[in-house]
C-alpha positions as CSV (number, residue, x, y, z in Angstrom):
1,M,145.7,42.1,126.6
2,A,146.1,45.9,126.5
3,I,146.2,47.9,123.3
4,K,149.2,50.0,122.1
5,V,148.8,53.7,122.4
6,V,149.6,56.0,119.6
7,N,149.5,59.7,118.7
8,G,145.9,61.1,118.9
9,A,144.8,58.9,121.8
10,N,142.1,60.3,124.2
11,L,143.0,61.0,127.8
12,A,141.0,61.9,130.8
13,C,142.2,63.4,134.3
14,S,140.3,62.6,137.5
15,F,140.3,66.5,138.4
16,G,139.9,67.8,134.8
17,S,136.6,69.0,133.3
18,A,137.2,67.9,129.8
19,P,139.1,65.1,127.8
20,S,142.4,65.8,126.2
21,T,144.2,64.5,123.1
22,F,147.6,62.7,123.5
23,A,150.4,64.0,121.3
24,V,153.4,61.7,120.4
25,L,156.3,63.2,118.5
26,P,157.7,61.0,115.7
27,A,161.2,61.0,117.3
28,N,161.4,57.4,117.9
29,Q,160.4,56.5,114.3
30,V,158.1,53.7,115.1
31,Q,154.5,53.7,113.9
32,T,151.4,51.8,114.7
33,A,148.3,52.3,112.7
34,K,150.2,55.0,110.6
35,Q,150.6,57.1,113.8
36,P,153.8,57.5,116.0
37,A,153.8,54.9,118.7
38,A,154.1,56.1,122.4
39,T,156.4,55.0,125.2
40,V,156.1,55.6,129.0
41,M,158.4,58.6,128.6
42,D,155.9,60.5,126.5
43,H,154.7,62.4,129.7
44,I,155.9,66.0,129.0
45,P,153.2,68.6,129.8
46,M,152.1,70.7,126.9
47,T,154.2,68.5,124.4
48,N,152.5,65.1,125.0
49,I,149.7,65.8,127.6
50,M,147.6,68.8,126.8
51,P,145.3,70.6,129.3
52,F,142.0,68.9,130.5
53,G,139.7,72.0,130.6
54,M,139.4,73.3,134.1
55,C,141.1,71.9,137.0
56,K,139.2,71.4,140.3
57,T,141.6,70.0,142.8
58,P,142.4,72.2,145.8
59,S,145.9,71.1,145.9
60,N,146.6,73.0,142.6
61,P,147.9,76.4,143.9
62,Q,145.8,78.3,141.3
63,V,142.6,76.6,142.4
64,A,143.5,77.1,146.1
65,A,144.0,80.8,145.5
66,A,140.8,81.3,143.6
67,T,138.9,79.2,146.1
68,S,140.3,81.3,149.0
69,A,139.4,84.6,147.2
70,A,135.9,83.1,146.8
71,L,135.7,82.6,150.5
72,G,136.0,78.8,150.4
73,V,133.7,78.1,147.4
74,L,135.7,75.7,145.1
75,T,136.5,77.7,142.1
76,P,138.1,75.7,139.2
77,Q,140.9,77.2,137.2
78,P,142.3,76.5,133.7
79,C,144.3,73.1,133.8
80,T,148.1,73.2,133.3
81,P,149.2,69.5,133.4
82,A,152.1,69.0,135.8
83,T,153.3,65.5,135.0
84,S,156.9,65.0,136.2
85,S,157.0,61.3,136.2
86,P,156.5,58.7,133.5
87,W,153.5,56.5,132.8
88,T,153.2,53.3,134.7
89,P,153.6,50.4,134.2
90,G,153.7,50.3,130.5
91,A,154.3,47.2,128.3
92,I,157.8,46.3,129.7
93,S,158.1,43.3,127.3
94,V,157.9,45.7,124.3
95,L,160.6,48.3,123.9
96,I,160.7,51.4,121.9
97,A,164.0,53.2,121.8
98,N,164.9,51.3,124.9
99,F,161.8,52.5,126.8
100,A,158.5,50.4,127.7
101,A,155.8,50.9,125.1
102,L,152.8,52.7,126.4
103,D,149.6,50.6,126.7
104,S,146.0,51.3,127.3
105,T,146.1,50.4,130.9
106,S,148.9,52.7,131.9
107,M,148.3,55.8,134.1
108,C,150.2,58.9,134.8
109,T,150.0,61.2,137.8
110,C,149.8,65.0,138.0
111,M,151.7,66.6,140.8
112,W,148.4,68.2,141.9
113,G,147.0,64.8,142.5
114,G,145.1,64.0,139.4
115,V,145.2,60.5,137.8
116,I,145.5,60.6,134.0
117,T,144.1,57.6,132.2
118,I,143.8,56.5,128.5
119,T,140.2,56.4,127.5
120,D,140.9,55.6,123.8
121,P,144.4,54.3,122.7
122,G,144.1,55.8,119.2
123,E,144.0,52.4,117.4
124,T,142.4,49.0,118.0
125,S,144.5,46.4,116.3
126,V,147.8,46.0,118.0
127,Q,147.9,44.4,121.3
128,V,150.9,44.3,123.7
129,P,151.5,41.8,126.6
C-alpha cells in the first residue's frame, strides 16, 4: 500500500536539478502526523509545488531561448513549475474535502514535460489503499 502524503514531503522533477519541498496549506483541516494532509488538488505552482533548481528541458521557453543564444548548447534556466493539472491517480478510496487523498505513488506533470514524483511522503505510518 502507498503512504499518505503530508506537508513537508520531498518531491523530484525529471527535468529539475534539485529536489523540492511540498507545501500543503491547512485549508482542509485534516492532519496526518501533525501535518496538513494533501489531496490531488494540491498542485498549484509556487503555492504547493516549489522550484526544482534549474530546468533542463528544451520544451521550456526560457531554456529554449537560452540554448538558442548559446548556439545550441543546452543551457538550463531557473525552474518555474507549470503544473496545471492535478496529481494522478491519488487514493480515490480516501476523500479529503471531496477530493482524493494524495499518496506516495501519485505523479504530477509540468506543462514543459517534466514528471514530478514524491520521493519522501513526509510521514511513514499512515497507509492508504
